[in-house]
C-alpha positions in Angstrom: -10.8 -1.6 -5.8 -13.0 0.8 -4.0 -14.0 -1.2 0.2 -11.2 -2.0 2.4 -8.1 -4.1 2.5 -5.6 -6.0 4.1 -2.3 -5.7 2.9 0.6 -7.6 3.9 3.8 -6.5 2.9 8.2 -6.7 3.0 11.3 -5.6 2.1 14.4 -5.8 0.8 16.1 -5.0 4.8 13.8 -8.1 5.8 11.4 -7.4 7.4 7.5 -7.6 7.6 3.9 -5.8 8.2 0.3 -5.9 8.1 -2.5 -3.5 7.8 -5.5 -2.2 6.2 -6.7 -0.1 3.9 -9.4 1.4 2.7 -9.6 3.4 -1.0 -12.6 5.2 -2.1 -13.0 7.4 -4.6 -9.8 8.0 -5.6 -7.9 7.8 -1.6 -6.3 6.1 0.6 -6.4 6.1 3.8 -4.9 3.6 6.6 -2.3 2.6 8.7 0.1 -0.9 10.7 0.8 -1.4 13.9 2.6 1.6 14.0 1.9 3.6 10.3 -1.0 6.2 9.4 -1.4 5.5 5.4 -2.7 8.8 3.9 -2.7 8.4 0.1 -4.3 7.9 -3.5 -4.7 5.4 -6.9 -5.6 5.8 -10.1 -8.7 3.1 -11.0 -7.5 1.0 -13.6 -9.8 0.5 -16.4 -12.5 -1.6 -16.5 -13.0 -2.5 -19.7 -10.1 -4.9 -19.9 -10.0 -7.9 -18.3 -8.4 -9.3 -16.0 -5.0 -9.0 -14.7 -5.1 -5.0 -14.5 -2.9 -2.4 -13.6 -3.0 0.5 -11.2 -0.4 3.3 -9.7 -0.9 4.3 -6.0 0.6 6.3 -3.5 0.8 7.3 0.1 3.0 8.8 2.8 2.8 6.4 5.8 3.7 8.9 8.9 4.4 7.2 12.6 2.1 7.2 15.4 3.8 6.0 17.8 7.6 7.6 18.7 10.6 5.9 17.6 8.0 3.4 14.9 10.3 1.0 12.3 9.3 0.9 9.3 9.6 -1.7 7.1 12.8 0.1 5.8 14.4 -0.1 9.2 13.9 3.9 9.6 13.4 5.0 12.5 9.8 7.9 13.9 9.7 9.0 9.9 7.4 9.7 7.3 8.2 7.8 4.0 6.8 8.7 1.0 4.9 4.8 -0.9 5.1 5.2 -4.9 3.5 1.8 -6.4 3.0 0.0 -9.7 0.5 -3.1 -9.3 -2.0 -5.5 -10.8 -6.0 -6.6 -10.0 -5.7 -10.1 -10.2 -9.4 -9.7 -9.8 -11.6 -8.4 -8.2 -10.8 -8.8 -4.7 -6.4 -9.6 -5.5 -4.1 -7.5 -6.0 0.3 -7.3 -5.9 1.6 -4.1 -6.9 5.6 -3.4 -6.0 5.6 0.0 -4.0 9.3 2.5 -4.2 10.0 4.4 -1.3 11.1 7.9 -2.6 14.4 8.9 -1.5 15.8 5.1 -0.5 18.0 4.5 -3.5 17.6 0.5 -3.7 14.5 -0.3 -1.3 11.9 -1.7 -2.2 8.7 -3.7 -1.0 6.2 -6.0 -2.2 2.7 -6.1 -1.4 -0.5 -8.3 -1.3 -3.8 -7.2 -1.1 -7.5 -9.0 -0.8 -10.6 -7.3 -1.0 -12.7 -8.1 2.9 -15.5 -5.9 1.9 -17.0 -3.0 0.0 -16.3 0.8 0.8 -18.8 2.1 1.7 
C-alpha cells in the first residue's frame, strides 16, 4: 500500500471532496484544499489473493479558518476510522466513520499514482 494516492470522498451529509495522501511505513500524511491528515494504517497480508482488507485511522485538521469538512463541521479536527478493501495493487475503496459523530459516514475511493519515495 506504500505510495502516493489520490483520494475522492463523499459523505452522507452530501459533501464531496478530493485530496492526496502518502502511505509509507504504516503512516499516512496528506490533505485537501482545507485540511491536512496525519495517521496510520495496517498493511494487509499480501500472501492472500486480492481483494485484501485493511484498516486505517487519521486525524484531519483544518489549516484555514472556518474550513468546512465533508461532515459539515466548521474549523474542527476530526478523527476518521477506515475499513477498506485493496482491490488490486493500485485501487482501493474504504468506508470511514468519524469518531464522535453518530450517524455520519464517508465513502472513499483511492488510486495509487506512484510508488513511495
